PDB file of N, CA, C and O in Angstrom:
ATOM      1  N   THR A   1      -4.282 -17.958   6.945  1.00  0.00           N
ATOM      2  CA  THR A   1      -4.545 -16.716   6.223  1.00  0.00           C
ATOM      3  C   THR A   1      -4.632 -15.558   7.199  1.00  0.00           C
ATOM      4  O   THR A   1      -4.838 -15.752   8.397  1.00  0.00           O
ATOM      5  N   ALA A   2      -4.473 -14.359   6.676  1.00  0.00           N
ATOM      6  CA  ALA A   2      -4.508 -13.159   7.506  1.00  0.00           C
ATOM      7  C   ALA A   2      -5.308 -12.068   6.805  1.00  0.00           C
ATOM      8  O   ALA A   2      -5.327 -12.007   5.576  1.00  0.00           O
ATOM      9  N   PRO A   3      -5.972 -11.203   7.581  1.00  0.00           N
ATOM     10  CA  PRO A   3      -6.630 -10.051   6.960  1.00  0.00           C
ATOM     11  C   PRO A   3      -5.577  -9.144   6.325  1.00  0.00           C
ATOM     12  O   PRO A   3      -4.433  -9.098   6.776  1.00  0.00           O
ATOM     13  N   THR A   4      -5.969  -8.435   5.289  1.00  0.00           N
ATOM     14  CA  THR A   4      -5.026  -7.626   4.521  1.00  0.00           C
ATOM     15  C   THR A   4      -5.368  -6.151   4.615  1.00  0.00           C
ATOM     16  O   THR A   4      -6.531  -5.757   4.540  1.00  0.00           O
ATOM     17  N   VAL A   5      -4.324  -5.341   4.782  1.00  0.00           N
ATOM     18  CA  VAL A   5      -4.452  -3.885   4.804  1.00  0.00           C
ATOM     19  C   VAL A   5      -3.754  -3.339   3.566  1.00  0.00           C
ATOM     20  O   VAL A   5      -2.591  -3.658   3.317  1.00  0.00           O
ATOM     21  N   LEU A   6      -4.456  -2.514   2.786  1.00  0.00           N
ATOM     22  CA  LEU A   6      -3.843  -1.800   1.664  1.00  0.00           C
ATOM     23  C   LEU A   6      -3.359  -0.462   2.203  1.00  0.00           C
ATOM     24  O   LEU A   6      -4.168   0.390   2.572  1.00  0.00           O
ATOM     25  N   ASN A   7      -2.053  -0.275   2.249  1.00  0.00           N
ATOM     26  CA  ASN A   7      -1.440   0.898   2.866  1.00  0.00           C
ATOM     27  C   ASN A   7      -0.867   1.786   1.768  1.00  0.00           C
ATOM     28  O   ASN A   7       0.329   1.735   1.480  1.00  0.00           O
ATOM     29  N   GLY A   8      -1.732   2.607   1.152  1.00  0.00           N
ATOM     30  CA  GLY A   8      -1.301   3.483   0.071  1.00  0.00           C
ATOM     31  C   GLY A   8      -0.702   4.776   0.597  1.00  0.00           C
ATOM     32  O   GLY A   8      -1.102   5.254   1.659  1.00  0.00           O
ATOM     33  N   PRO A   9       0.244   5.345  -0.126  1.00  0.00           N
ATOM     34  CA  PRO A   9       0.878   6.582   0.306  1.00  0.00           C
ATOM     35  C   PRO A   9       0.029   7.805  -0.012  1.00  0.00           C
ATOM     36  O   PRO A   9      -0.892   7.741  -0.827  1.00  0.00           O
ATOM     37  N   GLY A  10       0.343   8.901   0.630  1.00  0.00           N
ATOM     38  CA  GLY A  10      -0.271  10.173   0.296  1.00  0.00           C
ATOM     39  C   GLY A  10       0.327  10.716  -0.992  1.00  0.00           C
ATOM     40  O   GLY A  10       1.358  10.228  -1.455  1.00  0.00           O
ATOM     41  N   LEU A  11      -0.307  11.710  -1.566  1.00  0.00           N
ATOM     42  CA  LEU A  11       0.161  12.302  -2.819  1.00  0.00           C
ATOM     43  C   LEU A  11       1.598  12.789  -2.671  1.00  0.00           C
ATOM     44  O   LEU A  11       1.916  13.546  -1.753  1.00  0.00           O
ATOM     45  N   GLY A  12       2.448  12.354  -3.570  1.00  0.00           N
ATOM     46  CA  GLY A  12       3.840  12.773  -3.569  1.00  0.00           C
ATOM     47  C   GLY A  12       4.730  11.991  -2.623  1.00  0.00           C
ATOM     48  O   GLY A  12       5.925  12.271  -2.531  1.00  0.00           O
ATOM     49  N   LEU A  13       4.174  11.018  -1.919  1.00  0.00           N
ATOM     50  CA  LEU A  13       4.960  10.214  -0.986  1.00  0.00           C
ATOM     51  C   LEU A  13       5.181   8.822  -1.559  1.00  0.00           C
ATOM     52  O   LEU A  13       4.358   8.300  -2.311  1.00  0.00           O
ATOM     53  N   ALA A  14       6.299   8.242  -1.191  1.00  0.00           N
ATOM     54  CA  ALA A  14       6.585   6.871  -1.617  1.00  0.00           C
ATOM     55  C   ALA A  14       5.818   5.882  -0.756  1.00  0.00           C
ATOM     56  O   ALA A  14       5.470   6.185   0.385  1.00  0.00           O
ATOM     57  N   GLY A  15       5.553   4.703  -1.300  1.00  0.00           N
ATOM     58  CA  GLY A  15       4.956   3.635  -0.511  1.00  0.00           C
ATOM     59  C   GLY A  15       5.895   3.249   0.618  1.00  0.00           C
ATOM     60  O   GLY A  15       7.112   3.216   0.437  1.00  0.00           O
ATOM     61  N   ALA A  16       5.337   2.961   1.772  1.00  0.00           N
ATOM     62  CA  ALA A  16       6.146   2.611   2.942  1.00  0.00           C
ATOM     63  C   ALA A  16       6.893   1.306   2.695  1.00  0.00           C
ATOM     64  O   ALA A  16       6.337   0.366   2.127  1.00  0.00           O
ATOM     65  N   THR A  17       8.149   1.250   3.122  1.00  0.00           N
ATOM     66  CA  THR A  17       8.946   0.035   2.957  1.00  0.00           C
ATOM     67  C   THR A  17       9.669  -0.379   4.232  1.00  0.00           C
ATOM     68  O   THR A  17      10.281  -1.446   4.263  1.00  0.00           O
ATOM     69  N   THR A  18       9.617   0.421   5.270  1.00  0.00           N
ATOM     70  CA  THR A  18      10.300   0.086   6.513  1.00  0.00           C
ATOM     71  C   THR A  18       9.380  -0.789   7.354  1.00  0.00           C
ATOM     72  O   THR A  18       8.419  -0.302   7.949  1.00  0.00           O
ATOM     73  N   LEU A  19       9.677  -2.066   7.398  1.00  0.00           N
ATOM     74  CA  LEU A  19       8.781  -3.033   8.021  1.00  0.00           C
ATOM     75  C   LEU A  19       8.715  -2.922   9.534  1.00  0.00           C
ATOM     76  O   LEU A  19       7.739  -3.373  10.133  1.00  0.00           O
ATOM     77  N   GLU A  20       9.720  -2.336  10.171  1.00  0.00           N
ATOM     78  CA  GLU A  20       9.767  -2.306  11.626  1.00  0.00           C
ATOM     79  C   GLU A  20       8.984  -1.157  12.249  1.00  0.00           C
ATOM     80  O   GLU A  20       8.775  -1.158  13.462  1.00  0.00           O
ATOM     81  N   LEU A  21       8.548  -0.185  11.470  1.00  0.00           N
ATOM     82  CA  LEU A  21       7.922   1.007  12.039  1.00  0.00           C
ATOM     83  C   LEU A  21       6.630   0.687  12.779  1.00  0.00           C
ATOM     84  O   LEU A  21       5.755  -0.005  12.258  1.00  0.00           O
ATOM     85  N   GLU A  22       6.524   1.198  13.995  1.00  0.00           N
ATOM     86  CA  GLU A  22       5.295   1.040  14.775  1.00  0.00           C
ATOM     87  C   GLU A  22       4.279   2.124  14.425  1.00  0.00           C
ATOM     88  O   GLU A  22       3.073   1.920  14.556  1.00  0.00           O
ATOM     89  N   VAL A  23       4.778   3.283  13.978  1.00  0.00           N
ATOM     90  CA  VAL A  23       3.914   4.380  13.529  1.00  0.00           C
ATOM     91  C   VAL A  23       4.430   4.853  12.181  1.00  0.00           C
ATOM     92  O   VAL A  23       5.591   4.619  11.846  1.00  0.00           O
ATOM     93  N   ASP A  24       3.595   5.504  11.417  1.00  0.00           N
ATOM     94  CA  ASP A  24       3.973   6.023  10.115  1.00  0.00           C
ATOM     95  C   ASP A  24       5.015   7.116  10.280  1.00  0.00           C
ATOM     96  O   ASP A  24       4.893   7.955  11.172  1.00  0.00           O
ATOM     97  N   SER A  25       6.045   7.120   9.427  1.00  0.00           N
ATOM     98  CA  SER A  25       7.109   8.114   9.556  1.00  0.00           C
ATOM     99  C   SER A  25       6.652   9.513   9.168  1.00  0.00           C
ATOM    100  O   SER A  25       7.229  10.493   9.639  1.00  0.00           O
ATOM    101  N   PHE A  26       5.627   9.634   8.317  1.00  0.00           N
ATOM    102  CA  PHE A  26       5.157  10.950   7.887  1.00  0.00           C
ATOM    103  C   PHE A  26       4.063  11.487   8.809  1.00  0.00           C
ATOM    104  O   PHE A  26       4.019  12.687   9.078  1.00  0.00           O
ATOM    105  N   LEU A  27       3.191  10.622   9.289  1.00  0.00           N
ATOM    106  CA  LEU A  27       2.083  11.014  10.176  1.00  0.00           C
ATOM    107  C   LEU A  27       2.127  10.168  11.451  1.00  0.00           C
ATOM    108  O   LEU A  27       1.234   9.349  11.668  1.00  0.00           O
ATOM    109  N   PRO A  28       3.142  10.346  12.293  1.00  0.00           N
ATOM    110  CA  PRO A  28       3.346   9.441  13.426  1.00  0.00           C
ATOM    111  C   PRO A  28       2.236   9.424  14.464  1.00  0.00           C
ATOM    112  O   PRO A  28       2.108   8.442  15.196  1.00  0.00           O
ATOM    113  N   THR A  29       1.431  10.475  14.555  1.00  0.00           N
ATOM    114  CA  THR A  29       0.361  10.464  15.555  1.00  0.00           C
ATOM    115  C   THR A  29      -0.977  10.017  14.974  1.00  0.00           C
ATOM    116  O   THR A  29      -1.950   9.855  15.711  1.00  0.00           O
ATOM    117  N   ASP A  30      -1.033   9.818  13.667  1.00  0.00           N
ATOM    118  CA  ASP A  30      -2.306   9.509  13.014  1.00  0.00           C
ATOM    119  C   ASP A  30      -2.379   8.141  12.338  1.00  0.00           C
ATOM    120  O   ASP A  30      -3.472   7.605  12.151  1.00  0.00           O
ATOM    121  N   VAL A  31      -1.237   7.572  11.972  1.00  0.00           N
ATOM    122  CA  VAL A  31      -1.245   6.366  11.154  1.00  0.00           C
ATOM    123  C   VAL A  31      -0.392   5.275  11.803  1.00  0.00           C
ATOM    124  O   VAL A  31       0.747   5.518  12.201  1.00  0.00           O
ATOM    125  N   ILE A  32      -0.951   4.086  11.901  1.00  0.00           N
ATOM    126  CA  ILE A  32      -0.217   2.939  12.431  1.00  0.00           C
ATOM    127  C   ILE A  32       0.810   2.499  11.394  1.00  0.00           C
ATOM    128  O   ILE A  32       0.511   2.456  10.201  1.00  0.00           O
ATOM    129  N   GLY A  33       2.000   2.177  11.838  1.00  0.00           N
ATOM    130  CA  GLY A  33       3.059   1.739  10.932  1.00  0.00           C
ATOM    131  C   GLY A  33       2.912   0.291  10.499  1.00  0.00           C
ATOM    132  O   GLY A  33       2.139  -0.471  11.080  1.00  0.00           O
ATOM    133  N   ILE A  34       3.664  -0.076   9.474  1.00  0.00           N
ATOM    134  CA  ILE A  34       3.630  -1.433   8.945  1.00  0.00           C
ATOM    135  C   ILE A  34       4.000  -2.448  10.017  1.00  0.00           C
ATOM    136  O   ILE A  34       3.375  -3.504  10.115  1.00  0.00           O
ATOM    137  N   GLY A  35       5.011  -2.136  10.819  1.00  0.00           N
ATOM    138  CA  GLY A  35       5.461  -3.067  11.851  1.00  0.00           C
ATOM    139  C   GLY A  35       4.356  -3.424  12.825  1.00  0.00           C
ATOM    140  O   GLY A  35       4.172  -4.596  13.156  1.00  0.00           O
ATOM    141  N   ALA A  36       3.622  -2.426  13.287  1.00  0.00           N
ATOM    142  CA  ALA A  36       2.535  -2.672  14.241  1.00  0.00           C
ATOM    143  C   ALA A  36       1.420  -3.492  13.603  1.00  0.00           C
ATOM    144  O   ALA A  36       0.845  -4.368  14.250  1.00  0.00           O
ATOM    145  N   LEU A  37       1.112  -3.214  12.343  1.00  0.00           N
ATOM    146  CA  LEU A  37       0.073  -3.976  11.647  1.00  0.00           C
ATOM    147  C   LEU A  37       0.492  -5.432  11.459  1.00  0.00           C
ATOM    148  O   LEU A  37      -0.302  -6.347  11.679  1.00  0.00           O
ATOM    149  N   ARG A  38       1.743  -5.639  11.050  1.00  0.00           N
ATOM    150  CA  ARG A  38       2.232  -7.009  10.845  1.00  0.00           C
ATOM    151  C   ARG A  38       2.281  -7.765  12.167  1.00  0.00           C
ATOM    152  O   ARG A  38       1.937  -8.945  12.230  1.00  0.00           O
ATOM    153  N   GLU A  39       2.709  -7.082  13.214  1.00  0.00           N
ATOM    154  CA  GLU A  39       2.768  -7.715  14.533  1.00  0.00           C
ATOM    155  C   GLU A  39       1.372  -8.124  15.015  1.00  0.00           C
ATOM    156  O   GLU A  39       1.220  -9.112  15.734  1.00  0.00           O
ATOM    157  N   ALA A  40       0.364  -7.361  14.612  1.00  0.00           N
ATOM    158  CA  ALA A  40      -1.022  -7.672  14.983  1.00  0.00           C
ATOM    159  C   ALA A  40      -1.627  -8.766  14.098  1.00  0.00           C
ATOM    160  O   ALA A  40      -2.779  -9.154  14.290  1.00  0.00           O
ATOM    161  N   GLY A  41      -0.852  -9.262  13.132  1.00  0.00           N
ATOM    162  CA  GLY A  41      -1.313 -10.376  12.316  1.00  0.00           C
ATOM    163  C   GLY A  41      -1.841 -10.035  10.940  1.00  0.00           C
ATOM    164  O   GLY A  41      -2.385 -10.902  10.256  1.00  0.00           O
ATOM    165  N   TYR A  42      -1.691  -8.790  10.521  1.00  0.00           N
ATOM    166  CA  TYR A  42      -2.185  -8.384   9.204  1.00  0.00           C
ATOM    167  C   TYR A  42      -1.137  -8.616   8.117  1.00  0.00           C
ATOM    168  O   TYR A  42       0.065  -8.534   8.372  1.00  0.00           O
ATOM    169  N   THR A  43      -1.601  -8.904   6.919  1.00  0.00           N
ATOM    170  CA  THR A  43      -0.768  -8.819   5.731  1.00  0.00           C
ATOM    171  C   THR A  43      -0.875  -7.373   5.269  1.00  0.00           C
ATOM    172  O   THR A  43      -1.981  -6.842   5.166  1.00  0.00           O
ATOM    173  N   VAL A  44       0.259  -6.723   4.988  1.00  0.00           N
ATOM    174  CA  VAL A  44       0.244  -5.308   4.604  1.00  0.00           C
ATOM    175  C   VAL A  44       0.803  -5.171   3.190  1.00  0.00           C
ATOM    176  O   VAL A  44       1.882  -5.681   2.889  1.00  0.00           O
ATOM    177  N   VAL A  45       0.066  -4.484   2.334  1.00  0.00           N
ATOM    178  CA  VAL A  45       0.483  -4.248   0.959  1.00  0.00           C
ATOM    179  C   VAL A  45       0.700  -2.752   0.775  1.00  0.00           C
ATOM    180  O   VAL A  45      -0.183  -1.944   1.064  1.00  0.00           O
ATOM    181  N   THR A  46       1.891  -2.393   0.289  1.00  0.00           N
ATOM    182  CA  THR A  46       2.183  -0.995  -0.034  1.00  0.00           C
ATOM    183  C   THR A  46       2.575  -0.920  -1.507  1.00  0.00           C
ATOM    184  O   THR A  46       2.909  -1.934  -2.120  1.00  0.00           O
ATOM    185  N   TRP A  47       2.533   0.276  -2.066  1.00  0.00           N
ATOM    186  CA  TRP A  47       2.893   0.456  -3.466  1.00  0.00           C
ATOM    187  C   TRP A  47       3.225   1.916  -3.716  1.00  0.00           C
ATOM    188  O   TRP A  47       2.854   2.800  -2.945  1.00  0.00           O
ATOM    189  N   ASP A  48       3.932   2.147  -4.810  1.00  0.00           N
ATOM    190  CA  ASP A  48       4.151   3.499  -5.306  1.00  0.00           C
ATOM    191  C   ASP A  48       3.149   3.715  -6.436  1.00  0.00           C
ATOM    192  O   ASP A  48       3.138   2.946  -7.398  1.00  0.00           O
ATOM    193  N   PRO A  49       2.309   4.741  -6.341  1.00  0.00           N
ATOM    194  CA  PRO A  49       1.338   4.980  -7.408  1.00  0.00           C
ATOM    195  C   PRO A  49       2.021   5.242  -8.755  1.00  0.00           C
ATOM    196  O   PRO A  49       3.178   5.658  -8.817  1.00  0.00           O
ATOM    197  N   ARG A  50       1.286   4.992  -9.799  1.00  0.00           N
ATOM    198  CA  ARG A  50       1.769   5.201 -11.163  1.00  0.00           C
ATOM    199  C   ARG A  50       2.452   6.564 -11.308  1.00  0.00           C
ATOM    200  O   ARG A  50       1.884   7.597 -10.955  1.00  0.00           O
ATOM    201  N   GLY A  51       3.681   6.547 -11.834  1.00  0.00           N
ATOM    202  CA  GLY A  51       4.408   7.777 -12.119  1.00  0.00           C
ATOM    203  C   GLY A  51       5.068   8.428 -10.918  1.00  0.00           C
ATOM    204  O   GLY A  51       5.624   9.518 -11.046  1.00  0.00           O
ATOM    205  N   GLU A  52       5.024   7.792  -9.752  1.00  0.00           N
ATOM    206  CA  GLU A  52       5.662   8.361  -8.568  1.00  0.00           C
ATOM    207  C   GLU A  52       6.735   7.418  -8.043  1.00  0.00           C
ATOM    208  O   GLU A  52       6.583   6.197  -8.101  1.00  0.00           O
ATOM    209  N   TRP A  53       7.788   7.972  -7.544  1.00  0.00           N
ATOM    210  CA  TRP A  53       8.890   7.254  -6.912  1.00  0.00           C
ATOM    211  C   TRP A  53       9.402   6.140  -7.801  1.00  0.00           C
ATOM    212  O   TRP A  53       9.902   6.425  -8.889  1.00  0.00           O
ATOM    213  N   ARG A  54       9.303   4.895  -7.396  1.00  0.00           N
ATOM    214  CA  ARG A  54       9.873   3.787  -8.174  1.00  0.00           C
ATOM    215  C   ARG A  54       8.895   3.191  -9.179  1.00  0.00           C
ATOM    216  O   ARG A  54       9.194   2.177  -9.808  1.00  0.00           O
ATOM    217  N   SER A  55       7.754   3.799  -9.331  1.00  0.00           N
ATOM    218  CA  SER A  55       6.760   3.294 -10.272  1.00  0.00           C
ATOM    219  C   SER A  55       6.934   3.982 -11.623  1.00  0.00           C
ATOM    220  O   SER A  55       7.236   5.173 -11.697  1.00  0.00           O
ATOM    221  N   GLU A  56       6.741   3.224 -12.666  1.00  0.00           N
ATOM    222  CA  GLU A  56       6.852   3.785 -14.010  1.00  0.00           C
ATOM    223  C   GLU A  56       5.527   4.402 -14.441  1.00  0.00           C
ATOM    224  O   GLU A  56       4.531   4.331 -13.720  1.00  0.00           O
ATOM    225  N   GLY A  57       5.528   4.999 -15.608  1.00  0.00           N
ATOM    226  CA  GLY A  57       4.313   5.583 -16.158  1.00  0.00           C
ATOM    227  C   GLY A  57       4.183   7.052 -15.815  1.00  0.00           C
ATOM    228  O   GLY A  57       5.097   7.657 -15.254  1.00  0.00           O
ATOM    229  N   VAL A  58       3.047   7.615 -16.154  1.00  0.00           N
ATOM    230  CA  VAL A  58       2.752   9.023 -15.914  1.00  0.00           C
ATOM    231  C   VAL A  58       1.638   9.105 -14.879  1.00  0.00           C
ATOM    232  O   VAL A  58       0.637   8.395 -14.976  1.00  0.00           O
ATOM    233  N   MET A  59       1.816   9.971 -13.893  1.00  0.00           N
ATOM    234  CA  MET A  59       0.824  10.117 -12.841  1.00  0.00           C
ATOM    235  C   MET A  59      -0.459  10.739 -13.393  1.00  0.00           C
ATOM    236  O   MET A  59      -0.410  11.707 -14.152  1.00  0.00           O
ATOM    237  N   HIS A  60      -1.589  10.185 -13.013  1.00  0.00           N
ATOM    238  CA  HIS A  60      -2.909  10.712 -13.346  1.00  0.00           C
ATOM    239  C   HIS A  60      -3.727  10.713 -12.068  1.00  0.00           C
ATOM    240  O   HIS A  60      -4.003   9.651 -11.508  1.00  0.00           O
ATOM    241  N   LEU A  61      -4.116  11.886 -11.601  1.00  0.00           N
ATOM    242  CA  LEU A  61      -4.847  11.978 -10.342  1.00  0.00           C
ATOM    243  C   LEU A  61      -6.302  11.556 -10.502  1.00  0.00           C
ATOM    244  O   LEU A  61      -6.997  11.999 -11.416  1.00  0.00           O
ATOM    245  N   ASN A  62      -6.745  10.692  -9.596  1.00  0.00           N
ATOM    246  CA  ASN A  62      -8.154  10.277  -9.520  1.00  0.00           C
ATOM    247  C   ASN A  62      -8.709   9.755 -10.841  1.00  0.00           C
ATOM    248  O   ASN A  62      -9.853  10.038 -11.196  1.00  0.00           O
ATOM    249  N   SER A  63      -7.907   9.003 -11.555  1.00  0.00           N
ATOM    250  CA  SER A  63      -8.344   8.450 -12.836  1.00  0.00           C
ATOM    251  C   SER A  63      -8.833   7.014 -12.646  1.00  0.00           C
ATOM    252  O   SER A  63      -8.035   6.128 -12.344  1.00  0.00           O
ATOM    253  N   PRO A  64     -10.141   6.773 -12.820  1.00  0.00           N
ATOM    254  CA  PRO A  64     -10.626   5.393 -12.694  1.00  0.00           C
ATOM    255  C   PRO A  64     -10.045   4.486 -13.775  1.00  0.00           C
ATOM    256  O   PRO A  64      -9.924   3.278 -13.575  1.00  0.00           O
ATOM    257  N   ASP A  65      -9.687   5.069 -14.922  1.00  0.00           N
ATOM    258  CA  ASP A  65      -9.130   4.264 -16.004  1.00  0.00           C
ATOM    259  C   ASP A  65      -7.695   3.842 -15.737  1.00  0.00           C
ATOM    260  O   ASP A  65      -7.254   2.808 -16.239  1.00  0.00           O
ATOM    261  N   LEU A  66      -6.960   4.620 -14.959  1.00  0.00           N
ATOM    262  CA  LEU A  66      -5.558   4.283 -14.695  1.00  0.00           C
ATOM    263  C   LEU A  66      -5.344   3.891 -13.238  1.00  0.00           C
ATOM    264  O   LEU A  66      -4.983   2.748 -12.955  1.00  0.00           O
ATOM    265  N   GLU A  67      -5.558   4.815 -12.314  1.00  0.00           N
ATOM    266  CA  GLU A  67      -5.373   4.476 -10.897  1.00  0.00           C
ATOM    267  C   GLU A  67      -6.351   3.392 -10.458  1.00  0.00           C
ATOM    268  O   GLU A  67      -5.985   2.489  -9.706  1.00  0.00           O
ATOM    269  N   GLY A  68      -7.577   3.479 -10.923  1.00  0.00           N
ATOM    270  CA  GLY A  68      -8.569   2.463 -10.589  1.00  0.00           C
ATOM    271  C   GLY A  68      -8.164   1.094 -11.114  1.00  0.00           C
ATOM    272  O   GLY A  68      -8.304   0.086 -10.421  1.00  0.00           O
ATOM    273  N   ARG A  69      -7.666   1.065 -12.331  1.00  0.00           N
ATOM    274  CA  ARG A  69      -7.214  -0.201 -12.918  1.00  0.00           C
ATOM    275  C   ARG A  69      -5.991  -0.737 -12.177  1.00  0.00           C
ATOM    276  O   ARG A  69      -5.869  -1.942 -11.959  1.00  0.00           O
ATOM    277  N   ASP A  70      -5.087   0.164 -11.791  1.00  0.00           N
ATOM    278  CA  ASP A  70      -3.905  -0.266 -11.035  1.00  0.00           C
ATOM    279  C   ASP A  70      -4.321  -0.941  -9.728  1.00  0.00           C
ATOM    280  O   ASP A  70      -3.795  -1.998  -9.377  1.00  0.00           O
ATOM    281  N   MET A  71      -5.263  -0.331  -9.011  1.00  0.00           N
ATOM    282  CA  MET A  71      -5.735  -0.920  -7.753  1.00  0.00           C
ATOM    283  C   MET A  71      -6.443  -2.248  -8.010  1.00  0.00           C
ATOM    284  O   MET A  71      -6.306  -3.189  -7.228  1.00  0.00           O
ATOM    285  N   SER A  72      -7.180  -2.319  -9.078  1.00  0.00           N
ATOM    286  CA  SER A  72      -7.858  -3.564  -9.429  1.00  0.00           C
ATOM    287  C   SER A  72      -6.847  -4.685  -9.657  1.00  0.00           C
ATOM    288  O   SER A  72      -7.078  -5.827  -9.261  1.00  0.00           O
ATOM    289  N   HIS A  73      -5.722  -4.351 -10.299  1.00  0.00           N
ATOM    290  CA  HIS A  73      -4.671  -5.349 -10.527  1.00  0.00           C
ATOM    291  C   HIS A  73      -4.035  -5.792  -9.210  1.00  0.00           C
ATOM    292  O   HIS A  73      -3.745  -6.975  -9.030  1.00  0.00           O
ATOM    293  N   ILE A  74      -3.820  -4.857  -8.296  1.00  0.00           N
ATOM    294  CA  ILE A  74      -3.261  -5.208  -6.984  1.00  0.00           C
ATOM    295  C   ILE A  74      -4.207  -6.169  -6.265  1.00  0.00           C
ATOM    296  O   ILE A  74      -3.771  -7.187  -5.728  1.00  0.00           O
ATOM    297  N   ILE A  75      -5.487  -5.850  -6.256  1.00  0.00           N
ATOM    298  CA  ILE A  75      -6.473  -6.694  -5.573  1.00  0.00           C
ATOM    299  C   ILE A  75      -6.580  -8.062  -6.251  1.00  0.00           C
ATOM    300  O   ILE A  75      -6.675  -9.083  -5.569  1.00  0.00           O
ATOM    301  N   SER A  76      -6.564  -8.088  -7.569  1.00  0.00           N
ATOM    302  CA  SER A  76      -6.622  -9.365  -8.290  1.00  0.00           C
ATOM    303  C   SER A  76      -5.404 -10.229  -7.972  1.00  0.00           C
ATOM    304  O   SER A  76      -5.526 -11.442  -7.801  1.00  0.00           O
ATOM    305  N   TYR A  77      -4.232  -9.605  -7.895  1.00  0.00           N
ATOM    306  CA  TYR A  77      -3.022 -10.353  -7.537  1.00  0.00           C
ATOM    307  C   TYR A  77      -3.141 -10.920  -6.128  1.00  0.00           C
ATOM    308  O   TYR A  77      -2.820 -12.085  -5.892  1.00  0.00           O
ATOM    309  N   LEU A  78      -3.600 -10.096  -5.196  1.00  0.00           N
ATOM    310  CA  LEU A  78      -3.745 -10.562  -3.815  1.00  0.00           C
ATOM    311  C   LEU A  78      -4.691 -11.753  -3.722  1.00  0.00           C
ATOM    312  O   LEU A  78      -4.490 -12.647  -2.900  1.00  0.00           O
ATOM    313  N   ALA A  79      -5.710 -11.767  -4.552  1.00  0.00           N
ATOM    314  CA  ALA A  79      -6.688 -12.857  -4.536  1.00  0.00           C
ATOM    315  C   ALA A  79      -6.069 -14.196  -4.923  1.00  0.00           C
ATOM    316  O   ALA A  79      -6.651 -15.246  -4.651  1.00  0.00           O
ATOM    317  N   THR A  80      -4.894 -14.171  -5.555  1.00  0.00           N
ATOM    318  CA  THR A  80      -4.228 -15.419  -5.943  1.00  0.00           C
ATOM    319  C   THR A  80      -3.336 -15.967  -4.837  1.00  0.00           C
ATOM    320  O   THR A  80      -2.845 -17.091  -4.949  1.00  0.00           O
ATOM    321  N   LEU A  81      -3.115 -15.204  -3.776  1.00  0.00           N
ATOM    322  CA  LEU A  81      -2.200 -15.616  -2.714  1.00  0.00           C
ATOM    323  C   LEU A  81      -2.941 -16.361  -1.608  1.00  0.00           C
ATOM    324  O   LEU A  81      -3.919 -15.844  -1.067  1.00  0.00           O
ATOM    325  N   PRO A  82      -2.497 -17.555  -1.269  1.00  0.00           N
ATOM    326  CA  PRO A  82      -3.210 -18.340  -0.262  1.00  0.00           C
ATOM    327  C   PRO A  82      -3.158 -17.738   1.140  1.00  0.00           C
ATOM    328  O   PRO A  82      -4.037 -18.016   1.955  1.00  0.00           O
ATOM    329  N   GLU A  83      -2.153 -16.924   1.436  1.00  0.00           N
ATOM    330  CA  GLU A  83      -2.029 -16.360   2.784  1.00  0.00           C
ATOM    331  C   GLU A  83      -2.881 -15.113   3.009  1.00  0.00           C
ATOM    332  O   GLU A  83      -2.928 -14.592   4.123  1.00  0.00           O
ATOM    333  N   VAL A  84      -3.548 -14.632   1.970  1.00  0.00           N
ATOM    334  CA  VAL A  84      -4.341 -13.410   2.064  1.00  0.00           C
ATOM    335  C   VAL A  84      -5.812 -13.764   2.270  1.00  0.00           C
ATOM    336  O   VAL A  84      -6.375 -14.603   1.566  1.00  0.00           O
ATOM    337  N   ALA A  85      -6.417 -13.099   3.256  1.00  0.00           N
ATOM    338  CA  ALA A  85      -7.848 -13.330   3.514  1.00  0.00           C
ATOM    339  C   ALA A  85      -8.654 -12.128   3.073  1.00  0.00           C
ATOM    340  O   ALA A  85      -9.878 -12.123   3.205  1.00  0.00           O
TER     341      ALA A  85
END
């Protein structure tokens, strides 16, 4: 098993999908990239928030009923995976 990092995008940005990046393409001096995290042994989960990029639905900012539920579903799914700690 490996520790897991939830790597959510900033508002209006797509979830990261380039696995080789050592630093974040949008904030290269502030955020470690998926590649560096995976190389360090982490499981990395990215997503497109509701209503943005490849995600369906309508965007709702800071909504515990929608965004909160979406995150809860991501965490519940991760809990079913044997490789996630």
